[in-house]
C-alpha positions, 0 to 999 in steps of 0.5 A: 444487541446494538453494541454487539452489532456495532462491534462486529461492523467496526471489526470488519471495517478495521480488518478490511484495511489490511485486505486492501493493502497493496502487496506490490508496495513491498520491495526488498532491501536490494531493490530499494538500493537499486532504486536509490541509485537509479533516482540519483540526480532525477528531478521528477518521479512519477508514481505508478500503481501496477495493480490499478493502473493509476499514474 
């Protein structure tokens, strides 16, 4: 019984990582090409997480 419970808990924990993925992190090829053009010659890049407001 303990092994079954541990298996259930482990599968729940592993599946949570997919749920908490940031959908805003995925961009199209066209968007990535535009970003590369905008960042050419830039010395510093600041990362921003739109859903959580983290800078």
